[in-house]
C-alpha positions in Angstrom: 10.8 74.5 44.0 12.2 78.1 44.4 15.9 78.6 44.3 17.2 81.0 47.0 19.9 83.3 45.6 22.8 84.4 47.7 26.1 86.1 47.1 29.3 85.6 49.1 27.3 84.2 52.0 24.7 87.0 52.3 21.2 87.5 50.9 21.6 88.6 47.2 21.0 92.3 46.8 19.4 93.4 43.5 18.8 97.0 42.4 16.1 97.6 39.7 16.6 100.8 37.8 14.2 102.5 35.4 11.6 99.8 35.2 8.0 100.6 34.5 5.5 99.6 37.2 4.2 96.5 35.5 7.6 95.0 34.6 9.3 96.2 37.8 6.5 94.7 39.9 6.8 91.3 38.1 10.6 91.2 38.5 10.4 92.3 42.1 7.8 89.5 42.8 9.9 86.9 41.1 13.3 87.8 42.6 11.9 88.3 46.1 10.5 84.8 46.0 14.1 83.7 45.2 15.3 85.4 48.4 16.7 88.6 46.9 16.6 91.9 48.8 15.5 94.5 46.2 15.7 98.2 45.8 14.0 100.2 43.0 14.9 103.6 41.6 14.4 105.6 38.5 17.0 105.5 35.7 18.8 108.8 36.6 22.3 109.7 37.6 20.9 111.2 40.8 20.4 107.7 42.1 24.1 106.8 42.1 24.8 107.7 45.8 21.8 105.7 47.0 22.8 102.8 44.8 26.3 102.8 46.4 24.7 102.8 49.8 22.5 99.8 48.8 25.6 97.9 47.7 23.8 95.7 45.2 25.3 92.5 43.8 23.3 92.8 40.6 21.9 96.0 39.0 19.0 95.4 36.5 18.8 98.4 34.2 16.0 99.0 31.8 16.9 100.8 28.6 14.5 101.8 25.8 16.1 101.8 22.3 15.8 105.6 22.0 16.9 106.2 25.6 20.6 107.0 25.6 20.4 108.1 29.3 20.4 104.4 30.4 23.6 103.7 28.6 25.1 106.9 30.1 24.0 105.6 33.5 25.5 102.2 32.8 28.8 103.9 32.0 28.7 106.0 35.2 28.0 102.9 37.2 31.1 101.3 35.8 33.2 104.4 36.6 32.2 104.3 40.3 34.8 102.4 42.3 32.2 101.6 45.0 30.0 99.8 42.4 32.7 97.9 40.5 31.8 94.6 42.3 28.2 94.9 41.0 27.1 92.9 37.9 25.0 94.9 35.4 22.1 93.3 33.5 20.6 95.5 30.8 17.0 94.9 29.6 16.2 96.4 26.3 13.2 96.3 23.9 15.5 95.6 21.0 17.5 92.5 20.4 19.6 94.0 17.6 23.3 93.0 17.6 24.3 96.7 17.6 22.3 97.3 20.8 23.9 94.3 22.5 27.4 95.6 21.5 26.5 99.1 22.8 25.4 97.7 26.1 28.6 95.6 26.5 30.7 98.6 25.5 29.0 100.7 28.2 29.7 98.1 30.9 26.9 95.5 30.8 27.7 92.0 32.0 24.6 90.6 30.5 21.7 91.6 28.2 18.1 90.5 27.8 15.7 91.6 25.0 12.2 92.4 26.0 9.8 90.7 26.2 11.4 87.8 27.9 10.2 84.9 30.1 10.7 85.6 33.8 12.6 82.3 33.9 15.3 83.8 31.6 15.7 86.7 34.0 16.0 84.5 37.0 18.6 82.3 35.2 20.6 85.4 34.2 20.5 86.9 37.7 21.6 83.6 39.1 24.4 83.3 36.6 25.6 86.9 37.5 25.5 86.1 41.2 27.7 83.1 40.7 30.3 85.0 38.6 
């Protein structure tokens, strides 16, 4: 049975940032089955105003090990007053402890190492929505 996610009495809103098509499509399919309203955008600071307008409850941000722009975007998200309610989940292709610490230092509320089972992502998004 599929769990329906909600947040504060409304349909859960999730923003997917910087995800390649294959991963993004899989996440979108899985979370939309759970009742989430999804928006997708590239990992760039130019998306911040649109992100604020979408008012997401959870932001899923993909970060490649060598891509410091994702960490910079995470930091900018945390500095935006109109996004301070949103929970930030960072997906990274490295599970090194230093990368997890860096993600937390830049404002991530949760971290998943790629590859991961889709069930882990669903559990983590559900946990963030309940926080």
